One Martini backbone bead per residue (centre of mass of N, CA, C, O) as a GRO file, in nm:
protein
  246
    1MET     BB    1  -1.270   0.085   1.311
    2GLU     BB    2  -1.120  -0.136   1.484
    3LYS     BB    3  -1.016  -0.179   1.793
    4LEU     BB    4  -0.708  -0.169   1.914
    5ASN     BB    5  -0.485  -0.364   2.129
    6ILE     BB    6  -0.363  -0.154   2.317
    7ASN     BB    7  -0.171  -0.068   2.543
    8GLN     BB    8  -0.208   0.023   2.861
    9HIS     BB    9  -0.194   0.325   3.048
   10ILE     BB   10  -0.168   0.560   3.282
   11SER     BB   11  -0.185   0.747   3.028
   12ALA     BB   12  -0.450   0.845   2.849
   13GLN     BB   13  -0.300   1.022   2.637
   14PHE     BB   14  -0.129   0.799   2.520
   15ASN     BB   15  -0.355   0.625   2.416
   16ALA     BB   16  -0.479   0.845   2.230
   17GLU     BB   17  -0.229   0.892   2.049
   18LEU     BB   18  -0.211   0.602   1.930
   19GLU     BB   19  -0.503   0.596   1.815
   20GLN     BB   20  -0.464   0.846   1.635
   21ALA     BB   21  -0.236   0.728   1.457
   22MET     BB   22  -0.399   0.495   1.345
   23ASN     BB   23  -0.643   0.676   1.227
   24GLN     BB   24  -0.459   0.821   1.025
   25VAL     BB   25  -0.375   0.577   0.857
   26MET     BB   26  -0.663   0.503   0.772
   27THR     BB   27  -0.728   0.772   0.627
   28MET     BB   28  -0.494   0.751   0.421
   29GLY     BB   29  -0.569   0.479   0.302
   30GLY     BB   30  -0.856   0.554   0.199
   31MET     BB   31  -0.757   0.774   0.009
   32VAL     BB   32  -0.579   0.597  -0.173
   33GLU     BB   33  -0.791   0.391  -0.256
   34GLN     BB   34  -0.977   0.610  -0.400
   35GLN     BB   35  -0.775   0.713  -0.599
   36LEU     BB   36  -0.738   0.457  -0.757
   37ASN     BB   37  -1.029   0.413  -0.843
   38ASP     BB   38  -1.049   0.689  -0.995
   39ALA     BB   39  -0.809   0.647  -1.192
   40ILE     BB   40  -0.930   0.410  -1.343
   41LYS     BB   41  -1.186   0.567  -1.432
   42ALA     BB   42  -1.033   0.787  -1.587
   43MET     BB   43  -0.891   0.590  -1.787
   44ASN     BB   44  -1.142   0.445  -1.903
   45ASN     BB   45  -1.306   0.736  -1.962
   46ARG     BB   46  -1.119   0.973  -2.035
   47ASP     BB   47  -1.105   1.172  -1.758
   48GLY     BB   48  -0.951   1.466  -1.726
   49VAL     BB   49  -1.081   1.606  -1.483
   50LEU     BB   50  -1.040   1.375  -1.278
   51ALA     BB   51  -0.734   1.347  -1.305
   52LYS     BB   52  -0.659   1.632  -1.217
   53GLN     BB   53  -0.781   1.607  -0.937
   54ILE     BB   54  -0.608   1.368  -0.830
   55ILE     BB   55  -0.333   1.508  -0.861
   56LYS     BB   56  -0.395   1.723  -0.650
   57GLN     BB   57  -0.466   1.523  -0.409
   58ASP     BB   58  -0.166   1.415  -0.361
   59LYS     BB   59  -0.086   1.637  -0.166
   60LYS     BB   60  -0.255   1.528   0.074
   61VAL     BB   61  -0.098   1.273   0.118
   62ASN     BB   62   0.173   1.396   0.161
   63GLN     BB   63   0.088   1.564   0.410
   64MET     BB   64  -0.001   1.321   0.592
   65GLU     BB   65   0.275   1.197   0.612
   66VAL     BB   66   0.406   1.434   0.758
   67GLU     BB   67   0.214   1.456   1.007
   68ILE     BB   68   0.241   1.167   1.112
   69ASN     BB   69   0.537   1.166   1.150
   70GLU     BB   70   0.554   1.402   1.351
   71PHE     BB   71   0.362   1.280   1.559
   72CYS     BB   72   0.542   1.033   1.624
   73ILE     BB   73   0.799   1.183   1.711
   74ARG     BB   74   0.669   1.323   1.952
   75ILE     BB   75   0.598   1.071   2.108
   76ILE     BB   76   0.878   0.968   2.142
   77ALA     BB   77   1.000   1.224   2.287
   78LYS     BB   78   0.779   1.235   2.518
   79ARG     BB   79   0.738   0.904   2.602
   80GLN     BB   80   0.950   0.691   2.549
   81PRO     BB   81   0.894   0.427   2.423
   82THR     BB   82   0.851   0.073   2.454
   83ALA     BB   83   0.856  -0.192   2.269
   84SER     BB   84   0.551  -0.214   2.127
   85ASP     BB   85   0.513   0.099   2.110
   86LEU     BB   86   0.767   0.142   1.933
   87ARG     BB   87   0.687  -0.047   1.702
   88LEU     BB   88   0.419   0.091   1.619
   89LEU     BB   89   0.551   0.360   1.536
   90ILE     BB   90   0.743   0.246   1.322
   91VAL     BB   91   0.512   0.115   1.148
   92ILE     BB   92   0.369   0.371   1.081
   93ILE     BB   93   0.598   0.511   0.936
   94LYS     BB   94   0.639   0.297   0.722
   95THR     BB   95   0.350   0.280   0.602
   96ILE     BB   96   0.313   0.579   0.502
   97SER     BB   97   0.532   0.545   0.290
   98GLU     BB   98   0.387   0.334   0.127
   99LEU     BB   99   0.121   0.500   0.072
  100GLU     BB  100   0.258   0.731  -0.078
  101ARG     BB  101   0.352   0.550  -0.319
  102ILE     BB  102   0.081   0.461  -0.405
  103GLY     BB  103  -0.032   0.742  -0.463
  104ASP     BB  104   0.159   0.781  -0.711
  105VAL     BB  105   0.015   0.581  -0.895
  106ALA     BB  106  -0.240   0.748  -0.935
  107ARG     BB  107  -0.094   0.971  -1.080
  108LYS     BB  108   0.025   0.798  -1.317
  109ILE     BB  109  -0.256   0.709  -1.429
  110CYS     BB  110  -0.354   1.000  -1.489
  111LYS     BB  111  -0.141   1.055  -1.699
  112THR     BB  112  -0.237   0.841  -1.888
  113ALA     BB  113  -0.515   0.962  -1.934
  114LEU     BB  114  -0.397   1.231  -2.067
  115GLU     BB  115  -0.309   1.075  -2.299
  116ARG     BB  116  -0.291   0.993  -2.629
  117PHE     BB  117  -0.537   0.778  -2.754
  118SER     BB  118  -0.638   0.602  -2.989
  119GLN     BB  119  -0.897   0.418  -3.068
  120GLU     BB  120  -0.722   0.175  -3.153
  121HIS     BB  121  -0.539   0.197  -2.863
  122GLN     BB  122  -0.753   0.179  -2.614
  123ALA     BB  123  -0.739  -0.130  -2.556
  124LEU     BB  124  -0.478  -0.133  -2.383
  125LEU     BB  125  -0.611  -0.034  -2.111
  126VAL     BB  126  -0.790  -0.293  -2.050
  127ASN     BB  127  -0.543  -0.472  -1.952
  128LEU     BB  128  -0.521  -0.309  -1.663
  129GLU     BB  129  -0.783  -0.355  -1.500
  130SER     BB  130  -0.737  -0.625  -1.352
  131LEU     BB  131  -0.472  -0.551  -1.214
  132ALA     BB  132  -0.590  -0.312  -1.053
  133LYS     BB  133  -0.797  -0.464  -0.887
  134ARG     BB  134  -0.608  -0.665  -0.747
  135SER     BB  135  -0.432  -0.439  -0.611
  136ILE     BB  136  -0.659  -0.298  -0.454
  137HIS     BB  137  -0.762  -0.548  -0.298
  138MET     BB  138  -0.499  -0.586  -0.140
  139LEU     BB  139  -0.507  -0.297  -0.004
  140HIS     BB  140  -0.769  -0.335   0.147
  141ASP     BB  141  -0.687  -0.591   0.314
  142ILE     BB  142  -0.424  -0.460   0.452
  143LEU     BB  143  -0.592  -0.231   0.604
  144ASN     BB  144  -0.757  -0.426   0.777
  145ALA     BB  145  -0.522  -0.574   0.910
  146PHE     BB  146  -0.387  -0.328   1.035
  147ALA     BB  147  -0.624  -0.238   1.223
  148ARG     BB  148  -0.588  -0.538   1.383
  149MET     BB  149  -0.320  -0.685   1.367
  150ASP     BB  150  -0.342  -0.940   1.154
  151LEU     BB  151  -0.143  -1.210   1.111
  152ALA     BB  152  -0.309  -1.412   0.933
  153GLU     BB  153  -0.391  -1.202   0.708
  154ALA     BB  154  -0.102  -1.105   0.636
  155ILE     BB  155  -0.004  -1.386   0.532
  156ARG     BB  156  -0.218  -1.426   0.315
  157ILE     BB  157  -0.158  -1.157   0.152
  158TYR     BB  158   0.137  -1.204   0.083
  159ASP     BB  159   0.061  -1.434  -0.141
  160GLU     BB  160  -0.106  -1.244  -0.340
  161ASP     BB  161   0.130  -1.133  -0.509
  162ASN     BB  162   0.154  -1.371  -0.713
  163LYS     BB  163  -0.107  -1.292  -0.869
  164VAL     BB  164  -0.012  -1.012  -0.950
  165ASP     BB  165   0.239  -1.112  -1.117
  166GLN     BB  166   0.080  -1.288  -1.318
  167GLU     BB  167  -0.093  -1.059  -1.430
  168TYR     BB  168   0.148  -0.885  -1.533
  169GLU     BB  169   0.274  -1.086  -1.725
  170ALA     BB  170   0.019  -1.098  -1.912
  171VAL     BB  171   0.025  -0.808  -1.986
  172VAL     BB  172   0.304  -0.801  -2.121
  173ARG     BB  173   0.240  -1.011  -2.339
  174GLN     BB  174   0.005  -0.858  -2.480
  175LEU     BB  175   0.174  -0.599  -2.545
  176MET     BB  176   0.390  -0.729  -2.718
  177THR     BB  177   0.195  -0.833  -2.932
  178TYR     BB  178   0.108  -0.550  -3.027
  179MET     BB  179   0.389  -0.444  -3.102
  180MET     BB  180   0.441  -0.655  -3.331
  181GLU     BB  181   0.178  -0.586  -3.500
  182ASP     BB  182   0.205  -0.252  -3.412
  183PRO     BB  183   0.446  -0.021  -3.421
  184ARG     BB  184   0.261   0.242  -3.372
  185SER     BB  185   0.205   0.147  -3.061
  186ILE     BB  186   0.460   0.192  -2.885
  187PRO     BB  187   0.416   0.448  -2.715
  188ASN     BB  188   0.155   0.341  -2.572
  189ILE     BB  189   0.285   0.081  -2.459
  190LEU     BB  190   0.496   0.209  -2.277
  191THR     BB  191   0.274   0.346  -2.103
  192ALA     BB  192   0.132   0.092  -2.018
  193LEU     BB  193   0.380  -0.057  -1.890
  194SER     BB  194   0.430   0.154  -1.669
  195CYS     BB  195   0.161   0.123  -1.529
  196ALA     BB  196   0.176  -0.173  -1.473
  197ARG     BB  197   0.439  -0.161  -1.295
  198SER     BB  198   0.298   0.022  -1.083
  199LEU     BB  199   0.070  -0.185  -1.001
  200GLU     BB  200   0.268  -0.416  -0.915
  201ARG     BB  201   0.393  -0.260  -0.672
  202ILE     BB  202   0.165  -0.258  -0.485
  203GLY     BB  203   0.201  -0.546  -0.389
  204ASP     BB  204   0.491  -0.490  -0.262
  205ARG     BB  205   0.382  -0.278  -0.054
  206CYS     BB  206   0.187  -0.480   0.094
  207GLN     BB  207   0.401  -0.673   0.181
  208ASN     BB  208   0.552  -0.475   0.363
  209ILE     BB  209   0.303  -0.442   0.557
  210CYS     BB  210   0.310  -0.726   0.650
  211GLU     BB  211   0.588  -0.715   0.778
  212PHE     BB  212   0.515  -0.503   0.995
  213ILE     BB  213   0.309  -0.674   1.138
  214VAL     BB  214   0.504  -0.892   1.229
  215TYR     BB  215   0.693  -0.697   1.384
  216PHE     BB  216   0.484  -0.612   1.596
  217ILE     BB  217   0.395  -0.895   1.703
  218LYS     BB  218   0.699  -1.060   1.704
  219GLY     BB  219   0.974  -0.874   1.669
  220GLU     BB  220   1.045  -0.953   1.356
  221ASP     BB  221   1.261  -0.902   1.098
  222VAL     BB  222   1.154  -1.040   0.766
  223ARG     BB  223   1.322  -0.906   0.587
  224TYR     BB  224   1.511  -1.082   0.366
  225ARG     BB  225   1.380  -1.378   0.489
  226SER     BB  226   1.389  -1.679   0.322
  227ASP     BB  227   1.405  -1.870   0.600
  228ILE     BB  228   1.115  -1.774   0.652
  229ASP     BB  229   0.799  -1.892   0.770
  230LEU     BB  230   0.518  -1.725   0.812
  231SER     BB  231   0.313  -1.948   0.891
  232ALA     BB  232   0.478  -2.049   1.142
  233LEU     BB  233   0.418  -1.798   1.333
  234LEU     BB  234   0.128  -1.880   1.432
  235ASN     BB  235   0.271  -2.127   1.625
  236GLU     BB  236   0.418  -1.910   1.784
  237GLY     BB  237   0.571  -1.725   1.981
  238ALA     BB  238   0.733  -1.481   2.086
  239ILE     BB  239   1.035  -1.375   1.975
  240LEU     BB  240   1.022  -1.096   2.133
  241GLU     BB  241   1.106  -0.977   2.429
  242ASP     BB  242   0.994  -0.719   2.653
  243LYS     BB  243   1.265  -0.616   2.821
  244LEU     BB  244   1.221  -0.306   2.845
  245ASP     BB  245   0.989  -0.343   3.075
  246ASP     BB  246   1.200  -0.426   3.327
   0.00000   0.00000   0.00000
């Protein structure tokens, strides 16, 4: 991970704690990304052993969220950070919550892999592969942007969710066509649809992390703000002055 330009403090320990928190987030993000890749592999190959292994590993992701959350709370209680330091810790806490939910998607995909699909209906899962790859690619990019707190990259990635949504809509249309042609496939199609919806939600989670990056850098909560053009923020100065430092 590239070293984030965290404000330097008189306390070297405080600096180390902030960097440690960021490193933990990246470790958790890498684990979630790997789980998603493995889950898709398990689904495509009908690998029940791998699927069960990933489901068990989800507990590690959950535990990491708890540990990072508690670590950040201890920093807040002990250091009483202000301004950008406080925003960073808030962003970390919110981001790990999104990553934990993305990890749940991997578990759901694995449960799909364990369900019985006839050879005839196996092709239904192929429709999910392209959507999965696009969603995972978006996650990979936002983790890199988060590591650098790269505003320009976060804004670019934010718009990528439109492509994920388009891919999802195409999958739904294909699955609906299968359902009309073969009513026997309805149970399997409902499973595939549920999995597709979970994959589409990864894009929404990544968008949330984009908004967290904007909040850290600009000090503006842009969630639910349809009146704000994110790209315009690149040419603006800081929206929120760090008055708490005065």
